[in-house]
C-alpha positions as CSV (number, residue, x, y, z in Angstrom):
1,X,0.0,0.0,0.0
2,X,1.4,3.4,-0.9
3,X,2.3,6.0,1.7
4,X,-0.4,8.4,0.5
5,X,-3.2,5.7,0.8
6,X,-1.9,4.9,4.3
7,X,-1.9,8.5,5.3
8,X,-5.4,9.1,4.0
9,X,-6.8,6.0,5.7
10,X,-5.2,6.6,9.0
11,X,-6.3,10.3,8.9
12,X,-9.9,9.2,8.2
13,X,-9.8,6.5,11.0
14,X,-8.5,9.0,13.6
15,X,-11.0,11.6,12.5
16,X,-13.9,9.2,12.6
17,X,-13.0,8.2,16.2
18,X,-12.7,11.8,17.1
19,X,-16.3,12.1,15.9
20,X,-17.3,9.1,18.0
21,X,-15.6,10.4,21.1
22,X,-17.3,13.8,20.6
23,X,-14.2,15.9,20.0
24,X,-15.0,19.5,19.1
25,X,-15.6,20.0,15.4
26,X,-12.8,22.5,15.1
27,X,-10.3,19.9,16.4
28,X,-11.3,17.0,14.2
29,X,-8.7,17.8,11.6
30,X,-6.0,17.9,14.2
31,X,-7.2,14.6,15.7
32,X,-6.8,13.1,12.2
33,X,-3.4,14.7,11.8
34,X,-2.2,13.2,15.1
35,X,-3.3,9.8,14.0
36,X,-1.8,10.1,10.6
37,X,1.6,11.1,11.8
38,X,1.6,8.3,14.4
39,X,0.7,5.7,11.8
40,X,3.2,6.9,9.3
41,X,6.0,6.8,11.9
42,X,4.8,3.3,12.9
43,X,4.8,2.2,9.3
44,X,8.3,3.6,8.5
45,X,9.8,2.1,11.7
46,X,8.1,-1.2,11.2
47,X,9.4,-1.3,7.6
48,X,13.0,-0.7,8.8
49,X,13.1,-2.8,11.9
50,X,10.4,-5.4,11.4
51,X,9.5,-5.1,15.1
52,X,5.9,-3.9,15.7
53,X,6.7,-3.3,19.4
54,X,9.4,-0.7,18.7
55,X,7.3,0.7,15.9
56,X,4.3,1.0,18.1
57,X,6.3,2.8,20.8
58,X,7.6,5.3,18.3
59,X,4.2,5.8,16.8
60,X,2.6,6.4,20.2
61,X,5.4,8.7,21.2
62,X,4.8,10.7,18.1
63,X,1.0,10.8,18.7
64,X,1.5,12.0,22.2
65,X,4.1,14.6,21.3
66,X,1.9,16.0,18.5
67,X,-1.1,15.9,20.9
68,X,0.9,17.9,23.5
69,X,1.8,20.5,21.0
70,X,-1.8,20.9,19.8
71,X,-3.1,21.0,23.3
72,X,-0.7,23.7,24.2
73,X,-1.4,25.7,21.1
74,X,-5.2,25.4,21.2
75,X,-5.5,25.4,25.0
76,X,-7.5,22.2,25.1
77,X,-7.0,19.0,26.9
78,X,-4.4,16.7,25.4
79,X,-6.7,13.7,25.6
80,X,-8.8,15.1,22.7
81,X,-6.0,14.5,20.3
82,X,-4.3,11.5,21.8
83,X,-7.3,9.2,22.2
84,X,-8.4,9.7,18.6
85,X,-4.8,9.7,17.3
86,X,-3.8,6.5,18.9
87,X,-6.6,4.4,17.3
88,X,-4.7,3.5,14.2
89,X,-2.0,1.9,16.3
90,X,-4.3,-0.3,18.4
91,X,-3.5,-4.1,17.8
92,X,-7.1,-5.1,17.2
93,X,-6.2,-7.7,14.6
94,X,-3.8,-9.5,16.9
95,X,-6.3,-9.6,19.7
96,X,-9.0,-10.9,17.3
97,X,-6.7,-13.6,16.1
98,X,-5.8,-14.6,19.7
99,X,-9.5,-15.0,20.6
100,X,-10.2,-16.8,17.3
101,X,-7.5,-19.4,18.0
102,X,-8.7,-19.8,21.6
103,X,-12.2,-20.7,20.3
104,X,-10.6,-23.1,17.8
105,X,-8.6,-24.6,20.7
106,X,-5.3,-23.8,19.1
107,X,-3.8,-22.5,22.3
108,X,-0.1,-22.2,21.3
109,X,-1.0,-19.9,18.4
110,X,-3.4,-18.0,20.6
111,X,-0.7,-17.4,23.2
112,X,1.6,-16.1,20.5
113,X,-1.0,-13.6,19.2
114,X,-2.1,-12.6,22.7
115,X,1.5,-12.0,23.9
116,X,2.1,-9.9,20.8
117,X,-1.0,-7.9,21.4
118,X,0.0,-7.3,25.1
119,X,3.5,-6.2,24.1
120,X,2.2,-3.8,21.5
121,X,-0.3,-2.4,23.9
122,X,2.3,-1.9,26.6
123,X,4.6,-0.2,24.0
124,X,1.8,2.1,23.1
125,X,1.2,3.0,26.8
126,X,4.9,3.6,27.4
127,X,5.2,5.7,24.3
128,X,2.3,7.9,25.5
129,X,3.8,8.3,29.0
130,X,7.4,8.9,27.9
131,X,6.4,11.6,25.4
132,X,4.2,13.4,27.9
133,X,7.0,13.4,30.5
134,X,9.6,14.6,28.0
135,X,7.4,17.4,26.7
136,X,6.6,18.5,30.2
137,X,10.3,18.7,31.0
138,X,10.9,20.7,27.8
139,X,8.1,23.1,28.5
140,X,9.2,23.6,32.0
141,X,12.8,24.3,31.1
142,X,11.7,26.8,28.4
143,X,9.4,28.5,31.0
144,X,12.3,28.8,33.4
145,X,14.6,30.2,30.8
146,X,12.1,32.8,29.8
147,X,11.7,33.8,33.5
148,X,15.5,34.1,33.9
149,X,15.8,36.3,30.8
150,X,13.3,38.8,32.1
């Protein structure tokens, strides 16, 4: 699939979930943009490394970083952008396959899919938290520098 198609589809998915989660209409474009950037970073990283856990971490980090910037700029809560933006990265396919193999009593394959889904979910959570902590540190040091200069 081409990069343009992936960008458009991830943008539409994140925007649609922004609508479902009742994000303000003016912020829907930015919700889609956050999801699109996270997915494109995920896709590039997964193409280079072949590791969906690392790629999910970097994608979630990007979503959270972009959401922090938008939240600061628009003076809205960060969660508006991050929840809708993280949707393209959620490992729904892996979780579905895990449950399907459990129903089929193929437990070894189910454990493989379930552990992959758990690892990707954990990487997403860690990416969101790390980006928030790092941006908070950056914003605080910039605020302190501005106070020192005045």
